[in-house]
C-alpha distance (Angstrom), angle and dihedral (degrees) to the residues before:
residue distance angle dihedral
M1 . . .
D2 3.86 . .
A3 3.78 127.2 .
K4 3.82 93.1 -103.8
S5 3.87 90.8 54.6
E6 3.85 91.5 48.6
K7 3.78 91.3 49.4
S8 3.85 93.3 49.6
N9 3.86 90.1 54.5
L10 3.77 93.9 58.8
I11 3.84 122.9 104.9
A12 3.81 118.4 -138.9
G13 3.82 112.9 -129.8
E14 3.80 129.6 -178.3
T15 3.81 90.6 -93.9
G16 3.81 101.9 37.1
D17 3.79 141.8 -63.2
W18 3.82 124.7 -31.3
E19 3.82 132.6 -163.1
I20 3.82 124.1 -143.1
V21 3.77 116.4 -138.0
I22 3.82 114.5 -159.4
G23 3.74 134.1 -173.2
M24 3.81 123.6 177.7
E25 3.80 133.2 -150.1
V26 3.82 104.7 -165.7
H27 3.84 118.4 -166.2
A28 3.80 109.6 -153.4
Q29 3.82 119.6 -174.2
V30 3.80 110.3 -130.1
T31 3.76 116.2 -118.9
S32 3.77 101.5 -119.5
N33 3.79 135.7 128.2
A34 3.84 92.2 -130.9
K35 3.75 135.3 42.3
L36 3.83 125.9 -98.6
F37 3.79 97.3 -96.2
S38 3.78 104.6 12.1
G39 3.81 140.8 46.2
A40 3.89 94.6 -117.7
S41 3.80 117.8 126.8
T42 3.79 122.4 -94.6
E43 3.81 94.1 -160.1
F44 3.82 111.9 138.7
G45 3.77 122.1 -121.9
G46 3.78 102.9 26.4
E47 3.85 122.9 148.9
P48 3.85 109.4 -77.6
N49 3.85 111.4 -80.7
S50 3.87 93.2 4.5
H51 3.83 93.9 116.8
V52 3.76 99.8 52.7
S53 3.78 126.6 119.6
L54 3.83 127.4 -166.3
V55 3.75 88.1 -99.7
D56 3.84 92.4 53.9
A57 3.80 90.1 49.1
A58 3.85 90.0 50.6
M59 3.77 94.8 -126.2
P60 3.83 112.5 -177.9
G61 3.79 113.8 -84.5
M62 3.81 94.7 14.0
L63 3.83 109.6 132.6
P64 3.80 128.8 -161.0
V65 3.80 119.6 -114.0
I66 3.79 118.9 -163.1
N67 3.81 117.9 -115.6
E68 3.79 109.0 -131.6
T69 3.79 93.6 -155.7
C70 3.82 90.5 59.6
V71 3.77 89.9 52.0
S72 3.78 91.5 50.8
Q73 3.80 91.3 49.1
A74 3.75 90.2 52.1
V75 3.84 92.6 50.6
K76 3.82 90.1 46.3
T77 3.80 90.2 52.7
G78 3.77 91.7 48.7
L79 3.81 91.7 51.6
G80 3.85 88.8 48.1
L81 3.85 87.8 54.1
K82 3.79 90.9 51.1
A83 3.81 87.8 -118.0
E84 3.76 136.2 150.8
I85 3.85 112.0 -95.6
N86 3.85 111.4 -143.6
L87 3.75 110.1 -142.7
Y88 3.81 89.2 -160.2
S89 3.80 120.2 51.5
V90 3.78 136.0 157.7
F91 3.86 133.7 -144.2
D92 3.80 114.2 -137.7
R93 3.75 135.2 -168.1
K94 3.81 112.5 -116.7
N95 3.77 105.3 -156.9
Y96 3.76 113.3 -147.9
F97 3.79 137.8 125.9
Y98 3.80 108.5 -88.4
P99 3.80 111.8 172.9
D100 3.76 90.1 -165.7
L101 3.87 100.2 42.7
P102 3.81 105.2 78.0
Q103 3.83 97.4 -157.7
G104 3.80 90.0 62.2
Y105 3.80 94.0 -128.0
Q106 3.75 136.1 63.4
I107 3.84 122.7 -123.1
S108 3.76 105.1 -133.7
Q109 3.86 138.8 137.0
Y110 3.76 123.6 -100.0
K111 3.81 122.9 162.9
N112 3.80 96.6 11.2
P113 3.83 110.2 42.4
I114 3.81 122.8 177.7
V115 3.80 92.7 -118.7
G116 3.82 129.7 40.9
E117 3.80 134.6 -170.0
G118 3.85 121.8 -16.7
E119 3.82 139.1 140.3
V120 3.82 146.1 -122.3
I121 3.76 120.3 -150.8
V122 3.84 114.0 -145.0
D123 3.82 119.6 -164.2
M124 3.79 110.3 -159.5
L125 3.76 123.8 -150.1
S126 3.83 88.9 -115.9
G127 3.81 87.9 63.5
E128 3.79 92.5 -105.4
R129 3.80 115.5 137.7
V130 3.83 118.7 -148.1
I131 3.77 121.0 -167.4
V132 3.80 108.6 -154.6
G133 3.80 115.9 -161.3
I134 3.81 118.1 -137.5
E135 3.88 110.2 -142.5
R136 3.79 96.2 -168.7
L137 3.84 147.5 -36.3
H138 3.75 118.8 -139.1
L139 3.76 136.1 176.8
E140 3.75 122.3 -122.0
Q141 3.81 140.9 155.8
D142 3.80 120.9 -102.7
A143 3.76 123.2 -126.5
G144 3.78 126.1 -120.2
K145 3.80 124.6 -105.3
S146 3.83 127.6 -96.0
L147 3.81 114.9 -147.5
H148 3.78 114.8 -153.9
D149 3.80 100.1 170.7
Q150 3.86 101.3 63.3
H151 3.82 99.1 77.7
P152 3.82 133.5 23.0
Q153 3.78 94.8 -128.3
N154 3.84 107.2 18.7
S155 3.79 136.6 61.0
Y156 3.79 118.7 -141.9
V157 3.81 125.9 -147.7
D158 3.86 126.0 -141.8
L159 3.81 110.7 -164.7
N160 3.83 96.9 -173.2
R161 3.81 90.5 107.3
S162 3.83 93.5 41.2
G163 3.82 109.3 115.0
V164 3.81 95.6 10.9
A165 3.86 108.2 144.8
L166 3.72 117.6 -104.2
M167 3.83 131.1 -172.2
E168 3.79 110.4 -147.8
I169 3.79 107.2 -156.1
V170 3.77 111.6 -164.9
S171 3.80 118.9 -162.9
K172 3.79 127.0 -158.8
P173 3.85 115.4 -111.2
D174 3.81 91.9 -92.0
L175 3.81 100.2 126.5
R176 3.84 119.6 98.1
S177 3.82 106.0 179.7
S178 3.84 141.6 30.1
D179 3.80 89.0 -112.0
Q180 3.80 90.9 56.4
A181 3.77 91.0 47.5
K182 3.84 92.5 50.9
A183 3.83 91.2 46.7
Y184 3.77 90.0 48.8
V185 3.81 94.7 52.7
S186 3.88 89.4 44.9
K187 3.79 89.9 51.8
L188 3.82 93.3 46.1
R189 3.79 91.3 49.4
T190 3.85 89.6 50.2
I191 3.77 91.2 51.9
L192 3.83 92.2 49.1
R193 3.76 91.6 48.9
Y194 3.84 92.5 49.3
L195 3.80 89.3 50.4
G196 3.89 91.0 46.0
T197 3.84 90.9 -133.2
C198 3.86 96.3 118.4
D199 3.82 128.9 15.9
G200 3.84 89.9 -141.8
N201 3.82 93.7 -140.9
M202 3.79 101.6 157.9
D203 3.76 93.5 179.0
Q204 3.86 88.4 63.2
G205 3.81 93.5 43.9
S206 3.83 94.9 -108.7
L207 3.77 89.4 127.8
R208 3.80 124.9 30.0
A209 3.77 134.7 157.3
D210 3.74 138.1 -139.4
V211 3.79 105.2 -155.0
N212 3.85 121.1 -154.4
V213 3.83 111.8 -155.8
S214 3.77 130.8 -176.0
V215 3.81 134.8 154.1
R216 3.79 133.7 -142.6
R217 3.76 142.8 166.6
P218 3.84 107.7 -90.6
G219 3.85 107.6 -83.5
D220 3.87 95.5 11.8
E221 3.81 126.1 119.2
F222 3.80 117.5 -81.0
G223 3.83 114.5 -78.1
T224 3.85 126.9 -133.1
R225 3.72 109.8 -68.9
C226 3.81 132.0 -139.3
E227 3.80 122.3 -156.5
I228 3.78 120.4 -137.3
K229 3.82 107.3 -155.5
N230 3.82 131.3 -139.7
V231 3.82 102.0 -8.2
N232 3.79 103.5 -179.7
S233 3.88 107.0 -167.0
I234 3.82 133.6 47.9
R235 3.78 91.0 -127.4
F236 3.82 91.4 53.5
I237 3.86 90.0 48.9
G238 3.82 88.1 58.9
Q239 3.82 92.8 47.2
A240 3.76 94.3 46.5
I241 3.81 93.2 51.6
E242 3.79 93.4 48.3
Y243 3.76 93.9 49.0
E244 3.82 94.6 43.4
A245 3.81 95.0 47.8
R246 3.83 92.2 51.4
R247 3.79 91.0 45.3
Q248 3.81 90.9 54.8
I249 3.78 93.1 44.3
E250 3.77 91.7 53.2
I251 3.82 92.4 50.0
I252 3.78 93.7 49.8
E253 3.83 94.4 44.7
D254 3.84 88.5 51.4
G255 3.84 89.9 56.2
G256 3.78 97.7 -98.8
T257 3.79 132.5 123.3
I258 3.81 131.7 -126.6
D259 3.79 117.3 -112.2
Q260 3.81 114.4 -144.5
E261 3.76 103.4 -119.2
T262 3.77 146.3 140.4
R263 3.83 115.4 -103.4
L264 3.79 136.8 -174.0
F265 3.78 126.7 -136.8
D266 3.80 115.9 -129.1
A267 3.84 106.8 -150.6
K268 3.82 91.7 -164.9
T269 3.82 95.7 57.4
G270 3.80 97.6 25.6
E271 3.82 88.4 -128.9
T272 3.81 136.5 119.9
R273 3.80 120.2 -131.6
S274 3.75 133.2 -168.3
M275 3.78 117.6 -91.5
R276 3.80 105.3 170.6
S277 3.84 141.0 -33.3
K278 3.75 109.9 -83.6
E279 3.81 116.5 -99.8
E280 3.76 120.6 -141.0
A281 3.78 117.4 -126.0
H282 3.79 93.9 -102.6
D283 3.79 89.6 60.9
Y284 3.78 88.2 70.5
R285 3.84 91.1 61.9
Y286 3.82 94.3 -139.1
F287 3.78 117.3 -162.0
P288 3.82 131.3 161.2
D289 3.76 111.8 -82.2
P290 3.87 106.3 -108.1
D291 3.85 91.2 -151.1
L292 3.77 94.6 58.8
L293 3.82 128.4 62.7
P294 3.74 118.4 -138.4
L295 3.84 110.3 -84.3
E296 3.84 109.3 -113.3
L297 3.83 117.6 -173.8
T298 3.81 129.1 -171.3
Q299 3.75 122.8 -130.1
D300 3.81 88.4 -123.3
F301 3.81 88.6 59.7
V302 3.79 90.8 53.1
D303 3.81 93.1 43.7
E304 3.83 91.8 52.8
I305 3.78 90.4 53.9
A306 3.82 90.7 46.9
K307 3.85 88.7 57.8
S308 3.83 90.3 58.4
L309 3.82 95.7 54.4
P310 3.78 114.0 122.7
E311 3.81 124.6 -135.8
L312 3.80 101.8 -78.3
P313 3.85 128.5 -140.3
D314 3.83 97.6 -96.0
E315 3.82 91.3 48.8
K316 3.84 91.7 48.5
R317 3.74 92.2 47.2
A318 3.81 92.9 52.4
R319 3.84 90.8 47.3
F320 3.80 94.2 48.5
I321 3.84 90.6 51.4
A322 3.86 95.3 43.6
D323 3.77 101.4 37.5
Y324 3.80 103.9 27.0
G325 3.78 98.3 32.8
L326 3.77 93.0 -128.4
T327 3.82 121.2 159.4
P328 3.79 117.3 -104.7
Y329 3.82 87.8 -113.2
D330 3.82 95.2 52.7
A331 3.85 90.3 45.8
D332 3.84 91.2 50.1
V333 3.90 90.7 51.2
L334 3.78 92.6 48.3
V335 3.83 98.7 47.1
A336 3.84 95.6 44.1
E337 3.79 92.4 93.5
R338 3.85 127.7 33.0
E339 3.85 92.3 -138.4
S340 3.89 92.4 49.8
V341 3.81 92.8 50.7
D342 3.80 92.6 47.7
Y343 3.84 88.8 50.4
F344 3.82 91.9 50.3
E345 3.76 94.0 47.0
D346 3.80 90.2 52.5
V347 3.86 89.4 53.1
A348 3.80 94.7 43.7
K349 3.85 94.8 48.6
G350 3.87 106.3 120.2
R351 3.82 91.0 -10.7
D352 3.89 138.4 95.2
A353 3.82 100.3 -71.6
K354 3.84 93.4 -155.6
Q355 3.82 92.3 53.6
A356 3.82 89.6 44.6
A357 3.86 91.0 50.8
N358 3.81 90.1 48.9
W359 3.77 93.0 54.2
V360 3.77 94.7 42.3
I361 3.87 95.2 47.8
N362 3.80 102.7 34.2
E363 3.81 105.1 30.6
L364 3.86 105.0 24.8
F365 3.86 101.0 33.5
G366 3.81 90.7 38.8
R367 3.83 91.1 54.7
L368 3.85 93.1 42.1
N369 3.81 90.2 51.8
K370 3.77 92.5 46.9
E371 3.83 91.8 53.4
G372 3.83 96.2 39.2
L373 3.81 93.7 -114.8
T374 3.82 132.1 138.7
I375 3.76 127.4 -134.9
N376 3.80 88.7 -100.1
D377 3.84 89.7 59.6
S378 3.86 94.1 48.7
P379 3.88 110.8 138.3
I380 3.84 86.1 -154.2
S381 3.83 116.6 70.3
S382 3.77 122.3 -146.9
E383 3.77 88.7 -110.0
Q384 3.85 91.7 55.9
L385 3.79 93.1 47.6
G386 3.79 90.3 46.7
G387 3.85 87.1 53.3
I388 3.84 90.8 56.0
V389 3.84 90.7 50.6
D390 3.87 89.3 50.2
L391 3.80 91.5 53.0
I392 3.83 91.0 52.0
K393 3.84 91.5 47.1
D394 3.81 95.4 52.0
G395 3.84 92.2 46.1
T396 3.83 95.4 -112.4
I397 3.82 92.5 125.9
S398 3.77 135.4 12.6
G399 3.85 123.2 -122.6
K400 3.77 89.4 -101.7
I401 3.79 93.4 54.3
A402 3.81 88.5 42.9
K403 3.80 89.3 64.0
E404 3.80 89.9 52.9
V405 3.80 90.4 50.5
F406 3.81 88.8 49.2
D407 3.81 90.1 55.4
I408 3.80 92.4 48.8
V409 3.84 93.3 49.2
W410 3.80 90.0 45.8
T411 3.81 92.2 54.2
D412 3.79 104.2 30.6
G413 3.83 106.0 17.1
G414 3.79 121.7 -142.6
S415 3.77 138.8 122.3
P416 3.82 113.3 -48.5
A417 3.87 92.1 -142.8
E418 3.87 91.6 52.2
I419 3.82 91.7 46.3
V420 3.84 91.3 52.5
E421 3.88 91.1 46.4
K422 3.85 96.0 46.0
R423 3.82 95.2 43.9
G424 3.81 96.5 42.8
M425 3.75 92.6 -121.3
K426 3.82 95.5 143.4
Q427 3.81 116.2 134.3
V428 3.80 114.9 -108.6
T429 3.79 109.1 -120.9
D430 3.86 96.3 161.0
T431 3.80 101.1 119.9
S432 3.83 94.4 -151.8
A433 3.78 93.1 53.5
I434 3.85 91.1 48.1
E435 3.84 91.1 44.9
K436 3.80 90.2 55.3
A437 3.84 90.6 54.6
V438 3.79 91.3 45.1
D439 3.82 91.7 51.9
E440 3.76 91.8 50.2
V441 3.83 92.9 51.6
L442 3.83 92.2 46.4
A443 3.85 91.9 48.1
A444 3.82 91.2 51.7
N445 3.72 94.8 52.3
P446 3.89 109.6 42.6
D447 3.81 93.0 152.0
K448 3.80 91.5 55.9
V449 3.80 90.6 45.9
E450 3.81 89.8 61.4
Q451 3.82 92.0 46.0
A452 3.80 91.1 50.7
K453 3.77 92.7 52.7
A454 3.75 88.1 57.8
K455 3.77 94.2 38.2
P456 3.84 110.4 33.9
A457 3.83 93.6 -172.1
M458 3.82 86.4 75.1
A459 3.81 90.3 72.1
G460 3.83 85.9 86.4
W461 3.83 88.3 67.7
F462 3.84 91.9 58.5
V463 3.79 91.4 47.1
G464 3.81 88.8 56.9
Q465 3.82 92.1 48.4
V466 3.78 92.5 50.4
M467 3.80 92.9 47.9
K468 3.84 88.4 50.3
A469 3.78 90.6 50.0
T470 3.78 92.5 50.8
G471 3.78 94.6 45.4
G472 3.77 90.9 -111.4
K473 3.79 90.8 -64.2
A474 3.79 99.1 112.5
S475 3.78 118.4 97.5
P476 3.88 104.0 -102.4
Q477 3.84 89.9 -148.7
A478 3.80 92.3 53.4
V479 3.81 92.5 45.1
N480 3.84 92.2 50.1
A481 3.79 92.4 48.6
L482 3.85 93.0 48.6
I483 3.78 93.8 47.7
K484 3.81 94.1 49.9
S485 3.80 90.7 46.9
K486 3.82 93.1 50.7
L487 3.84 93.2 45.4
G488 3.74 90.5 45.8
I489 3.77 95.2 -126.5
E490 3.78 131.9 129.0
């Protein structure tokens, strides 16, 4: 990170500049049909308490049994984060009052997590590159959900989520701005989706973040941090950090001190508020779960999972820039979502990748954004868009006509080639027919002909007039060449 970037990340206070220090604990729900220690369904949106086994309900004598799929998904995620995989890990009981976790403790991992140190590389729009260290990734079970708005006096409990497998991905305090934090969570979510280990749907609670925020004078020791719990949107993460940093700066500049505590973010007011004083780890009274043996993996197990890893965003980005000649910005846009990059690669297969990228990013993504649709909702398939690119390449249609064909396919569907044929939209490449149109435009504008001979840049005006006269069907290249020839200009 250069000095300019560091300076731009500072916040101006009444008494000088301050730096935000941010660490993230991201809870990602593991993509698995069954829970971490039971066979109950993990499907979202079921009737309350309809996905609850006797293990989830903590009935006497019911013992947890580890779900191998969840273990594989955690290892796969660790490999995707370029992290150390620990062949020996231990499940612990984290003792704490959970009103919506019937057993009264959470099975988690403490001193011996399944995944050790790794990293996530975040490329900012400014060109700044931030390397965020991953401290650890451990497996744990989720709690249920308390519902406080169903009855005036009572709270209800839905245990459908209780026991669902979570990966807690803990970053090092390497982030220095709300924008970096938002970009980090976006990148992490993209990696998880590429891997297929978490769907990343924050609106359904599949991905949520605990955000640790502190402030300091540039170069000083870390300040006292406050943890903002369960922030469930990237936009809210940015707002929570901005508010919390300024709150802490104001307190310190007024002569106060920051209390280490857990806070909640109120999306309606854009403010954080105190929830409870922060407990230290020893307050949870961790001890190895007596019902679960230590988890011992073989290197062969890890190596087999490594073979199944897909090409990840950073690798795709580098390939698109090196092999396709795309700009870093275009590559970043395309690799941001797994579905988008798959669509683009279908369009680019055997075609000019730059032209394919231009159509996918500018025309398709632009129209999808305008109409509030996702790539999965696109009325135009990758095959249809590829067909439009082919028609441009072989000279059948011009770029202008291609946009008209795009609109027709978007609205009515169909084959681009058949639409062009049936509607007579083919580009005119017959030089004699184009020459006739050029002669007519030149004859109708003798004054402009003389001006163009003295000022060659005016030739563009004649090109526009000829294209208009031919309904946009004339080949722009042929029109341009003929006009320059007849005007005697280069």
